[in-house]
C-alpha positions in Angstrom: 0.0 0.0 0.0 1.3 3.4 -0.9 1.7 6.2 1.5 3.6 9.3 2.4 6.1 7.2 4.3 6.6 3.5 3.8 7.2 0.9 6.5 8.6 -2.5 5.4 7.5 -5.7 6.8 9.0 -9.2 6.5 7.4 -12.3 8.0 8.0 -16.1 7.8 4.6 -16.9 6.4 6.1 -20.1 4.8 8.7 -22.2 6.4 10.5 -23.7 3.5 11.8 -22.7 0.0 11.9 -24.8 -3.1 15.5 -25.5 -3.9 16.6 -25.9 -7.5 20.0 -27.2 -8.4 21.7 -24.7 -10.6 23.8 -25.8 -13.6 25.5 -22.4 -13.9 24.6 -22.3 -17.7 21.2 -20.8 -17.5 19.5 -18.2 -15.4 18.3 -19.8 -12.1 14.7 -19.7 -11.4 13.3 -17.2 -8.8 13.3 -18.5 -5.2 9.8 -19.8 -4.3 8.3 -20.8 -1.0 6.8 -24.2 -0.4 4.8 -25.9 2.2 1.7 -24.9 4.1 1.1 -21.4 5.4 2.0 -20.5 9.0 -1.3 -19.0 9.9 0.2 -17.5 13.0 2.8 -15.5 11.0 0.0 -14.5 8.6 -1.8 -13.1 11.7 1.3 -11.1 12.5 1.4 -9.6 9.1 -2.2 -8.7 9.2 -1.7 -7.1 12.6 0.9 -4.8 11.0 -1.7 -3.8 8.4 -4.2 -3.2 11.2 -1.8 -1.0 13.1 -0.9 1.1 10.1 -4.6 1.6 9.2 -5.3 2.5 12.8 -2.5 5.0 12.8 -3.7 6.5 9.5 -7.1 7.1 11.2 -5.5 8.6 14.3 -5.8 12.4 14.6 -3.1 12.6 17.3 -0.4 10.5 15.8 0.9 11.7 12.4 -2.2 13.7 11.6 -2.6 14.4 7.9 0.1 11.9 7.0 -0.6 8.5 5.5 1.7 5.5 6.2 2.1 2.8 3.5 3.6 -0.6 3.8 5.5 -3.2 1.8 5.1 -6.7 3.3 7.1 -9.7 2.1 7.3 -13.4 2.9 10.8 -14.5 3.8 10.0 -18.3 3.8 12.1 -18.4 7.0 15.1 -18.3 4.7 18.2 -16.2 4.9 18.4 -16.2 1.1 15.0 -14.8 0.7 15.5 -12.3 3.5 18.6 -10.8 1.9 16.7 -10.6 -1.4 13.9 -8.7 0.3 16.4 -6.4 2.0 17.6 -5.3 -1.4 14.0 -4.8 -2.5 13.6 -2.4 0.4 16.7 -0.4 -0.6 15.9 -0.2 -4.3 14.2 3.2 -4.1 16.3 5.1 -1.6 16.5 8.1 -4.0 12.8 9.0 -4.3 11.3 11.7 -6.6 10.4 14.7 -4.6 6.9 16.0 -5.5 5.5 19.3 -4.6 2.0 18.6 -5.6 -0.9 17.6 -3.4 -0.6 14.0 -4.5 3.1 13.7 -3.5 4.2 10.2 -2.7 7.4 8.5 -1.4 6.0 5.1 -1.9 9.2 3.5 -2.8 11.1 4.8 0.2 11.2 2.5 3.2 11.7 4.5 6.4 12.0 1.4 8.7 11.4 -2.3 8.6 9.4 -4.5 10.9 10.9 -8.0 11.1 12.1 -10.6 11.0 10.7 -13.3 13.3 13.9 -15.5 13.3 17.2 -14.4 14.8 19.3 -15.7 11.9 17.3 -13.9 9.1 17.2 -10.8 11.3 21.0 -10.8 11.5 21.2 -11.0 7.7 18.6 -8.3 7.2 20.4 -6.0 9.7 23.8 -6.4 8.1 22.3 -5.3 4.7 20.1 -2.4 5.7 22.3 -1.0 8.6 24.7 0.4 6.1 21.9 2.7 4.8 20.8 3.7 8.4 17.4 2.0 7.9 16.0 1.1 11.4 14.9 -2.4 12.0 12.4 -3.3 14.7 12.0 -7.1 15.2 9.0 -8.5 17.0 10.3 -12.0 17.6 14.1 -12.1 17.1 15.5 -12.7 20.6 19.1 -13.6 20.1 21.3 -11.8 22.6 23.9 -11.2 19.9 21.6 -8.6 18.3 22.1 -6.3 21.3 25.6 -5.6 20.1 25.4 -2.1 18.8 28.8 -2.3 17.2 27.6 -4.9 14.8 23.9 -4.0 14.6 23.5 -0.3 15.2 20.1 -0.1 13.5 18.5 -3.0 15.4 15.6 -2.6 17.8 13.1 -5.0 19.2 9.9 -5.0 21.1 10.5 -8.5 22.5 13.1 -9.0 25.3 16.5 -10.4 24.6 17.3 -14.0 25.2 20.0 -12.8 27.7 17.1 -12.1 30.1 15.2 -15.2 29.2 18.2 -17.5 29.6 18.8 -16.1 33.1 15.2 -16.5 33.9 15.1 -20.1 32.7 18.2 -20.9 34.8 16.6 -19.4 37.9 13.3 -21.2 37.2 15.1 -24.5 37.0 17.0 -23.8 40.1 13.9 -22.7 42.0 12.3 -26.1 41.6 15.5 -28.0 42.6 16.3 -29.4 39.2 20.1 -29.8 38.9 20.2 -32.6 36.3 18.7 -31.6 33.0 18.9 -32.2 29.3 19.3 -29.4 26.7 17.8 -29.2 23.2 18.2 -26.3 20.9 17.7 -25.2 17.4 20.9 -25.2 15.3 20.5 -21.5 14.5 21.6 -18.2 15.9 18.5 -18.1 18.1 19.0 -21.6 19.5 22.8 -21.6 19.8 23.2 -18.2 21.3 20.2 -18.6 23.6 21.3 -22.0 24.8 24.9 -20.7 25.3 23.5 -17.9 27.5 21.3 -20.4 29.4 24.2 -22.9 30.0 26.4 -20.1 31.3 23.6 -19.0 33.7 22.9 -22.6 34.7 26.5 -23.2 35.6 26.5 -20.3 37.9 23.4 -21.8 39.6 25.1 -25.2 40.0 23.0 -26.9 37.4 24.5 -29.8 35.4 23.6 -30.8 31.9 23.5 -34.4 30.9 23.4 -33.7 27.2 23.1 -30.8 24.8 22.0 -31.5 21.3 21.1 -29.4 18.4 19.0 -29.8 15.2 17.3 -27.9 12.5 14.1 -28.4 10.6 15.9 -28.9 7.3 18.3 -31.5 8.7 18.0 -35.1 7.5 15.5 -37.3 9.2 18.2 -39.5 10.8 19.7 -36.5 12.5 16.3 -35.6 14.0 15.9 -39.2 15.0 19.3 -39.3 16.8 18.2 -36.3 18.9 15.0 -38.0 19.8 16.9 -41.2 20.8 19.1 -39.2 23.1 16.1 -37.8 24.9 14.5 -41.2 25.2 17.7 -42.8 26.7 18.5 -39.9 29.1 18.1 -40.1 32.8 17.4 -36.4 33.2 13.7 -35.9 33.9 13.8 -32.2 32.9 14.4 -31.0 29.3 15.1 -27.4 28.5 14.2 -26.7 24.8 15.6 -23.5 23.3 14.1 -24.0 19.9 12.2 -22.2 17.2 8.5 -23.2 16.7 9.1 -24.8 13.4 12.0 -26.9 14.7 10.1 -27.9 17.8 7.2 -29.1 15.7 9.5 -31.5 13.8 11.1 -32.8 17.0 7.9 -33.4 18.9 6.5 -35.2 15.8 9.5 -37.5 15.8 9.2 -38.2 19.6 5.5 -39.0 19.2 6.3 -42.0 16.9 7.5 -44.1 19.9 6.4 -44.0 23.5 9.1 -42.9 25.9 9.3 -42.1 29.7 7.6 -38.9 30.8 9.7 -35.8 30.8 9.2 -32.3 32.2 9.6 -29.8 29.4 10.9 -26.3 29.9 10.3 -24.1 26.9 11.5 -20.9 25.5 9.0 -18.2 24.4 9.3 -19.2 20.8 7.3 -22.4 21.1 5.9 -22.7 24.6 3.1 -20.3 24.0 2.1 -21.8 20.6 -1.4 -23.5 20.8 -0.4 -25.4 17.7 1.9 -27.7 19.7 -0.5 -28.5 22.5 -1.8 -31.4 20.4 1.3 -33.4 21.6 -0.2 -34.7 24.8 3.1 -36.0 26.2 4.2 -32.4 26.7 1.3 -31.7 29.1 2.7 -30.1 32.2 5.3 -28.1 30.3 6.3 -24.7 31.7 8.2 -21.8 30.2 8.3 -18.1 29.7 6.1 -16.3 27.2 5.5 -12.7 26.2 2.7 -11.1 28.2 -0.7 -11.9 26.9 -2.5 -8.8 25.7 -5.7 -7.4 24.2 -5.7 -5.4 21.0 -9.2 -3.8 20.6 -10.6 -4.2 17.1 -8.0 -6.7 15.8 -10.3 -9.7 15.8 -12.9 -7.9 13.8 -10.2 -6.7 11.3 -8.9 -10.3 10.9 -12.3 -11.7 10.2 -13.3 -8.9 7.8 -11.9 -10.5 4.7 -13.9 -9.9 1.6 -13.5 -12.1 -1.5 -12.0 -9.3 -3.4 -9.3 -8.8 -0.7 -8.6 -12.5 -0.8 -8.4 -12.7 -4.6 -6.0 -9.7 -4.7 -3.4 -11.4 -2.5 -1.6 -14.6 -3.3 -1.0 -15.3 0.3 -4.6 -14.7 1.4 -5.7 -16.8 -1.6 -3.5 -19.7 -0.5 -4.7 -19.3 3.1 -8.4 -19.3 2.0 -8.0 -22.4 -0.3 -6.1 -24.3 2.4 -8.5 -23.6 5.2 -11.7 -24.1 3.3 -10.5 -26.9 1.0 -11.7 -25.1 -2.1 -10.3 -23.3 -5.1 -10.7 -19.6 -5.8 -12.1 -18.6 -9.1 -9.5 -17.2 -11.5 -6.7 -17.9 -9.1 -3.3 -17.3 -10.6 -1.3 -17.9 -7.5 -1.2 -21.6 -7.0 1.8 -22.3 -9.0 3.9 -19.8 -7.1 4.0 -22.0 -4.0 4.2 -25.4 -5.9 1.1 -26.7 -4.1 -0.1 -30.1 -5.2 -3.5 -30.2 -3.4 -6.4 -31.4 -5.5 -9.5 -29.5 -4.6 -12.8 -31.2 -5.0 -14.9 -27.9 -5.3 -14.7 -24.3 -6.1 -15.0 -21.5 -3.5 -18.5 -20.1 -3.8 -18.5 -17.2 -1.3 -20.4 -19.1 1.4 -17.3 -19.8 3.4 -17.6 -18.3 6.9 -14.2 -17.3 8.4 -15.9 -16.5 11.7 -16.4 -20.2 12.3 -12.9 -21.1 11.3 -10.7 -22.8 14.0 -7.2 -21.5 13.1 -4.3 -19.7 14.6 -5.2 -16.9 12.3 -8.5 -16.3 14.0 -7.4 -17.2 17.5 -6.9 -13.9 19.4 -7.1 -15.4 22.9 -3.3 -15.5 23.2 -2.1 -12.3 21.7 1.5 -12.3 22.7 3.8 -11.9 19.7 1.0 -10.2 17.8 1.2 -7.4 20.3 5.0 -7.2 19.7 4.2 -6.5 16.0 1.6 -4.0 17.0 4.1 -2.1 19.3 6.8 -2.3 16.6 4.6 -0.5 14.1 3.6 2.1 16.7 7.3 2.6 17.7 8.2 3.4 14.1 5.2 5.7 13.8 6.2 7.6 16.9 9.7 8.0 15.6 8.4 9.4 12.3 6.0 11.6 14.2 8.9 13.0 16.3 10.9 13.7 13.1 8.3 15.5 11.0 5.8 16.8 13.6 5.8 19.4 16.3 3.6 19.1 19.4 1.7 16.1 20.7 -1.9 14.9 20.7 -4.5 17.1 19.0 -2.1 20.1 18.8 0.4 18.2 16.7 1.3 19.8 13.4 3.1 17.7 10.8 4.9 18.9 7.6 4.0 16.3 5.0 6.3 17.8 2.4 9.4 17.4 4.6 12.0 15.3 3.0 12.6 12.6 5.6 15.6 10.3 5.6 15.8 6.9 7.3 18.7 8.2 9.4 16.4 10.7 11.1 14.0 8.0 11.9 16.9 5.9 13.3 17.9 8.8 15.6 14.3 9.2 16.8 13.9 5.5 17.4 16.4 5.7 20.2 14.3 8.3 22.0 10.9 6.6 21.6 8.9 6.3 24.9 5.1 6.0 24.8 2.2 3.9 26.0 -0.2 2.1 23.8 -3.2 0.1 25.1 -1.6 0.4 28.6 1.7 -1.1 27.4 4.8 0.9 27.8 7.2 1.0 24.8 10.8 2.2 25.1 14.3 1.0 24.2 17.5 0.9 26.3 20.9 1.7 24.9 21.1 -1.8 23.3 17.7 -1.4 21.6 16.0 -3.8 24.0 12.8 -3.3 26.0 12.2 -4.1 29.6 12.1 -7.8 30.1 8.8 -9.0 31.5 7.7 -12.6 30.9 4.6 -14.6 31.9 5.2 -18.0 33.3 2.9 -20.3 31.4 1.9 -23.9 32.1 0.4 -26.5 29.7 -2.5 -27.8 31.7 -5.0 -30.5 30.7 -8.6 -29.5 31.2 -11.4 -31.9 32.2 -12.2 -32.4 28.6 -8.7 -33.6 27.9 -7.7 -30.5 25.9 -4.3 -29.0 26.8 -4.6 -25.3 27.6 -1.9 -22.7 28.0 -2.4 -21.1 31.4 -0.6 -18.2 32.9 0.6 -19.1 36.4 3.1 -16.4 37.2 5.3 -13.5 36.2 9.0 -12.7 35.8 10.0 -9.1 35.9 13.7 -8.5 35.3 13.4 -4.9 36.6 12.6 -6.1 40.1 15.4 -6.4 42.8 17.4 -9.7 42.9 15.4 -12.5 44.4 12.0 -10.8 43.8 11.8 -11.3 40.0 9.4 -14.3 40.3 5.7 -14.1 41.2 4.0 -17.5 41.0 0.3 -17.0 41.8 -1.2 -20.2 40.7 -0.5 -23.9 41.2 1.4 -25.7 38.5 0.4 -29.0 36.9 3.5 -31.0 36.1 4.0 -33.9 33.8 1.4 -36.6 33.8 -1.0 -34.2 35.6 0.9 -34.5 38.9 0.8 -31.6 41.4 4.1 -32.7 42.9 7.2 -31.1 41.6 9.2 -33.8 39.7 12.7 -34.6 40.8 15.6 -34.5 38.4 19.0 -35.1 40.0 21.9 -37.2 38.9 22.5 -38.2 42.6 20.2 -38.0 45.5 21.0 -35.3 48.1 23.7 -36.2 50.6 22.0 -36.0 54.1 23.7 -34.4 57.1 26.5 -36.6 58.4 27.8 -37.4 54.9 29.8 -35.5 52.3 29.9 -35.5 48.5 32.6 -37.2 46.6 32.5 -36.5 42.8 32.2 -39.5 40.5 35.2 -39.7 38.2 34.5 -38.5 34.7 31.0 -37.1 35.5 29.6 -33.6 36.1 29.8 -32.1 39.6 26.1 -33.0 40.1 27.0 -36.7 40.0 28.6 -37.8 43.3 28.6 -40.5 46.0 27.7 -39.8 49.6 30.2 -41.1 52.1 30.0 -40.8 55.9 32.1 -38.1 57.5 35.5 -39.3 58.8 35.9 -40.1 62.5 35.7 -37.0 64.6 34.1 -34.8 62.0 30.5 -33.8 61.4 28.3 -32.2 58.7 24.9 -30.7 59.5 24.3 -29.3 56.0 22.7 -31.2 53.1 24.9 -31.7 50.0 28.0 -30.5 51.7 31.4 -31.3 50.1 33.3 -31.1 53.4 33.0 -32.2 57.0 34.1 -30.1 59.9 36.1 -31.5 62.9 34.5 -31.2 66.3 36.1 -29.3 69.1 38.6 -31.4 71.0 36.2 -31.8 73.9 33.3 -32.8 71.6 32.6 -35.9 69.5 30.1 -36.6 66.7 26.9 -38.3 67.5 25.9 -41.5 65.7 24.5 -39.7 62.7 27.6 -37.5 62.6 25.5 -34.4 62.1 26.2 -32.6 65.4 29.0 -32.5 68.0 28.1 -33.6 71.5 30.3 -33.3 74.6 32.5 -36.3 75.0 31.6 -38.5 78.0 33.9 -37.9 80.9 35.4 -41.0 82.4 37.1 -41.6 85.7 37.1 -44.3 88.3 34.1 -43.3 90.4 32.4 -44.7 93.4 29.4 -45.6 91.2 31.4 -47.8 88.9 31.3 -51.5 89.6 35.1 -51.6 89.5 35.2 -48.6 91.9 32.7 -50.2 94.2 34.7 -53.5 94.4 38.0 -51.7 95.0 36.5 -49.4 97.6 34.9 -52.3 99.3 38.2 -54.2 99.4 39.9 -51.1 100.7 37.5 -50.7 103.5 37.6 -54.4 104.3 41.4 -54.3 104.4 41.3 -51.3 106.8 38.7 -53.1 109.0 40.8 -56.2 109.0 43.8 -54.2 110.1 41.8 -52.6 112.8 40.4 -55.9 114.0 43.8 -57.4 114.0 45.0 -54.5 116.1 42.1 -55.0 118.4 43.0 -58.7 118.8 46.6 -57.8 119.4 45.7 -55.1 121.9 43.4 -57.5 123.8 46.1 -60.1 124.0 49.0 -57.6 124.3 50.3 -59.5 127.4 50.4 -62.8 125.7 53.8 -64.3 124.8 53.2 -64.4 121.0 52.3 -60.6 120.9 55.2 -59.6 123.2 57.6 -61.8 121.3 56.8 -60.1 118.0 57.7 -56.6 119.1 54.2 -55.3 119.9 55.1 -51.6 119.5 56.3 -52.1 115.9 53.4 -54.5 115.3 50.8 -51.8 116.3 52.6 -49.2 114.2 52.6 -51.6 111.3 48.9 -52.2 111.7 48.2 -48.5 111.8 50.3 -47.9 108.6 48.6 -50.8 106.9 45.2 -49.3 107.8 46.4 -46.0 106.2 47.6 -48.0 103.2 44.2 -49.5 102.7 42.5 -46.2 103.2 44.8 -44.2 100.9 43.6 -46.2 97.9 40.2 -44.5 98.4 41.8 -41.2 97.4 42.4 -42.7 93.9 38.6 -43.2 93.4 36.4 -40.3 92.4 36.9 -37.2 90.1 40.4 -35.9 90.3 40.8 -32.5 91.9 43.9 -30.5 92.6 43.9 -31.6 96.3 43.1 -35.3 95.6 45.9 -35.5 93.0 48.5 -34.2 95.5 47.0 -36.3 98.4 46.8 -39.6 96.6 50.4 -39.9 95.6 51.9 -38.4 98.7 49.7 -40.4 101.1 50.4 -43.5 99.2 54.2 -42.9 99.3 54.4 -41.9 102.9 52.1 -44.6 104.3 53.9 -47.3 102.4 57.3 -46.1 103.5 56.0 -46.1 107.1 54.7 -49.7 106.6 58.0 -50.9 105.0 60.0 -49.1 107.7 58.1 -51.0 110.4 58.7 -54.3 108.6 62.3 -53.4 108.2 62.5 -52.5 111.9 61.0 -55.9 112.8 63.5 -57.7 110.6 66.4 -55.8 112.2 65.0 -56.6 115.6 64.9 -60.3 114.7 68.6 -60.2 113.6 69.7 -58.2 116.6 67.8 -60.5 119.0 69.7 -63.5 117.8 73.0 -61.7 117.7 72.4 -60.7 121.3 72.4 -64.5 122.3 76.0 -64.8 121.4 78.5 -64.6 124.4 79.6 -61.1 125.2 77.2 -59.4 122.8 75.5 -56.2 123.8 73.9 -55.5 120.4 70.4 -55.0 121.8 71.3 -52.0 123.8 72.2 -50.3 120.5 68.9 -51.2 118.9 66.4 -50.9 121.6 62.9 -49.4 121.3 64.2 -45.8 121.0 66.4 -46.8 118.1 63.6 -48.7 116.5 61.4 -45.7 116.6 64.1 -43.5 115.3 64.7 -45.9 112.4 61.0 -45.8 111.4 60.9 -42.0 111.8 64.1 -41.5 109.9 63.1 -43.7 106.9 59.6 -42.1 106.8 61.1 -38.6 107.1 63.1 -39.1 104.0 60.0 -40.0 102.0 58.2 -37.0 103.5 61.1 -34.8 102.3 60.9 -36.3 98.8 57.2 -35.7 98.6 57.6 -32.2 99.9 60.1 -31.3 97.2 57.9 -32.9 94.6 54.8 -30.9 95.7 56.7 -27.7 95.9 58.5 -27.9 92.5 56.0 -29.7 90.3 53.0 -31.2 92.1 50.5 -33.5 90.5 47.4 -31.8 89.0 44.2 -32.9 87.4 44.0 -33.0 83.5 41.6 -34.0 80.8 43.3 -36.8 78.8 42.1 -36.3 75.2 44.6 -38.5 73.5 44.1 -42.0 74.9 40.6 -42.3 73.6 39.2 -40.1 70.7 35.6 -40.5 71.7 35.8 -39.8 75.4 37.7 -37.7 78.0 39.7 -39.4 80.8 39.9 -37.3 83.9 43.2 -38.2 85.6 46.0 -36.8 87.6 49.1 -35.8 85.8 52.3 -36.6 87.7 53.6 -33.1 87.4 57.1 -34.4 87.7 57.8 -37.9 86.6 61.1 -37.8 88.5 59.2 -37.1 91.8 56.8 -39.9 91.2 59.5 -42.5 90.3 61.6 -41.2 93.2 58.8 -42.0 95.6 58.3 -45.5 94.1 62.1 -46.0 93.9 62.5 -45.2 97.6 59.8 -47.6 98.5 61.4 -50.2 96.3 64.8 -49.6 97.8 63.5 -50.1 101.4 61.5 -53.2 100.3 64.6 -54.7 98.6 66.7 -54.0 101.7 64.1 -55.5 103.9 63.8 -58.5 101.7 67.5 -59.1 101.8 67.6 -58.9 105.6 64.6 -61.2 105.9 66.2 -63.8 103.6 69.3 -63.7 105.8 67.3 -64.2 109.0 64.8 -66.8 107.7 66.9 -69.8 108.9 67.4 -68.6 112.5 66.1 -71.1 115.1 63.0 -71.0 117.3 59.4 -70.2 116.6 60.1 -66.7 117.7 61.7 -66.1 114.3 59.2 -64.3 112.1 61.8 -63.5 109.4 60.5 -66.2 107.1 57.0 -64.6 107.3 58.5 -61.2 106.5 60.4 -62.9 103.6 57.1 -64.2 102.1 55.5 -60.8 102.6 58.4 -58.9 101.0 58.4 -61.5 98.1 54.8 -60.8 97.4 55.3 -57.0 97.8 58.2 -56.9 95.4 56.5 -59.2 92.9 53.4 -56.9 93.0 55.3 -53.7 92.4 57.7 -55.1 89.8 54.6 -56.3 87.9 53.0 -52.9 88.5 55.5 -50.9 86.5 54.8 -52.3 83.0 51.1 -52.6 83.8 50.9 -49.0 84.9 52.7 -47.7 81.9 50.6 -49.7 79.4 47.2 -49.4 81.0 44.9 -46.8 79.3 42.6 -44.3 80.9 41.1 -45.0 84.2 42.7 -48.5 84.3 45.9 -46.8 85.1 44.3 -45.9 88.5 42.8 -49.4 88.8 46.3 -50.9 88.4 47.7 -48.6 91.0 44.9 -49.3 93.5 45.3 -53.0 92.9 49.0 -52.9 93.6 48.4 -51.0 96.8 45.7 -53.5 98.0 47.6 -56.6 96.9 50.8 -55.6 98.6 48.9 -54.4 101.7 46.9 -57.7 101.9 50.2 -59.6 101.3 51.8 -57.9 104.3 48.7 -58.3 106.4 48.2 -62.0 105.7 51.8 -63.1 105.8 52.8 -61.3 108.9 49.7 -61.2 111.1 47.5 -64.1 109.9 49.6 -66.9 111.5 49.7 -65.1 114.8 46.0 -64.3 114.9 45.3 -67.9 114.0 47.3 -69.1 117.1 45.8 -66.4 119.3 42.2 -67.2 118.3 42.1 -70.8 117.3 45.2 -72.3 119.0 45.5 -70.6 122.4 47.3 -73.6 123.8 50.3 -72.6 121.7 50.2 -69.0 122.9 52.7 -69.8 125.7 56.3 -68.8 126.4 57.4 -72.4 126.3 56.0 -72.8 122.8 57.5 -69.5 121.6 60.9 -70.4 122.9 61.0 -74.0 121.6 63.3 -74.8 118.7 60.7 -76.9 117.0 59.4 -75.7 113.6 55.8 -74.5 113.3 
């Protein structure tokens, strides 16, 4: 249609071209489209005509100026698109008329199109050199935002850069980290999928496979892609494909049944009602351009007169295809190489209002609105270039010579609202990215419907872009979000270990090492517990280590404490027996003073073992070792004194000997005190310089704490034991020397046995003490104390008590002085 200013339009009304092999000897035939009409694209082209006619009737926008248009079919072909681009540029030097009927019908001020990214790139490269602005309604490739390469390119549909990021966030929001990726082998699919994969990687999403295809590829190539989808383990498939490509793929997938998959679609196909016939895609979700309402458009689309149809080859083909009839005097059939055989002629009774077609379906005006806004954007740019003022006060100079460069300059400044939709472009020529989240939902009648369930607004703050306001029906009609992971989540208490040769989403879950925990799901690391804590059984939290020491509540502690008390009671009872029979010959003959002192020291020896039981404290640690050392030295000193007394007594029987006056009771007491004082002195030095102290032993057992007493100074401890051992050895030697002396009075042999037991116990104690872990170290020490104490008690006092109590007839001076053996 002619006008004062012409707007070019290019649409993919057909999807294929008829290819002819050239022999390079004759002129090749003109490129011709083939295949059926894409009625959706036809609606887009008619929406452009509607918008131009609406503008021409508008008294506020370009008043007094008539816009014309040139609309072409690109057949979704780069070859045809380039050819059309040169058609637009053929009349850039118009004839300037000064009459009332001036026309610049050959001069294209701007171009609306193309729908595909690849054809749009080719179109832009041709017309950008002539500063002709291009406004696309459906080309979403992020590459077209590069103003260095495409300075004349604008679009009313958001860039795939926004859609790719939104798709990645959508996948992440529903917890899908194992997906398949399918794309068109075109600029739209390749660039869009590249942006999506980059965004998905940042979100921690793994891709099992990424395959590409194109509608013109051989059938076996399409089949291979379908086989990859069928064999995959990923439950979610992200398809960044053009509508025509997706139609081919879904048709191939429908040939054989395959496991259900959750489809995630790009805006190119997910809002197309044409594809909802593939029922296995029910539950699909994806982003679409906002649904809109264009008042008057439906009436315009349905208002097709027979004369209008007959005047257009495209409308004639559409009419004949839809109504299965042949127009009278139609000369357009051969253009598209159609081979249909029509059974009747069109008679004018065909009613387009009852036609079920994408052309007449205005319930989902999404991309159609992008075409509508593109036309209005160009009109506003022309208005700003040739008119002054706005609204009803606008005055336009129709005779102004307008160049496309001026329109390009004004396009960058466009900012208006049309039908409550804002239109403006950023520095890259892109609009604000706002998408609807759509869901393919089966109705009760079994028909798959496209339902809006949410919104994505890229202008919102991070984390607030999504608004999901309706429930989503997933694959197979489920209301439960499907799971798509390579490996199940690792629960707390385990950590992830990547599987060799696989993506990071494929891993094994292994328990945390000993002493480490993890309380986070899907963690790659475990953290060590504090040294006083230990993991629980699930290894998901640290709990305080159990504290262990020999307590009075332990069975072992009860037994040892009981033995200790029994030993002390036995010593006291023995002392009581001796005191009651203190005048008897057997008591007097065994040095009653040293015997009583020995019994007191044995009582203390038994009782000192109680200090080893219970939680160690600063005072108990110092008391247990010093009390043990001093009482045992007192005990051994008494035994040593008795042994010396035995030796001195028999030496005194020799003629002229006065030995006993040198080792009487005062000297015996002095001997005991002197030997004991040395031990007291050793213990005092030990306590002053480096006393024992309580510690928490964290090394013997990893899973528990041992409360014990540190020696402070190992030298002090072994000095105490060494001194006891020295006295015991000296006493043992003297007892051995005196064991064969005559008379029953001689108790040296009893002392020999007691010292033999004592030395055996403490020699065995050393390796047992060193090698015993934890509280058993204390048990060994208590056992040594009790064993040696009971040994002394039984060997020295048991025979005498037996005679006193059970054999009183032997408790006489005569029996004691006899030389007969017991």
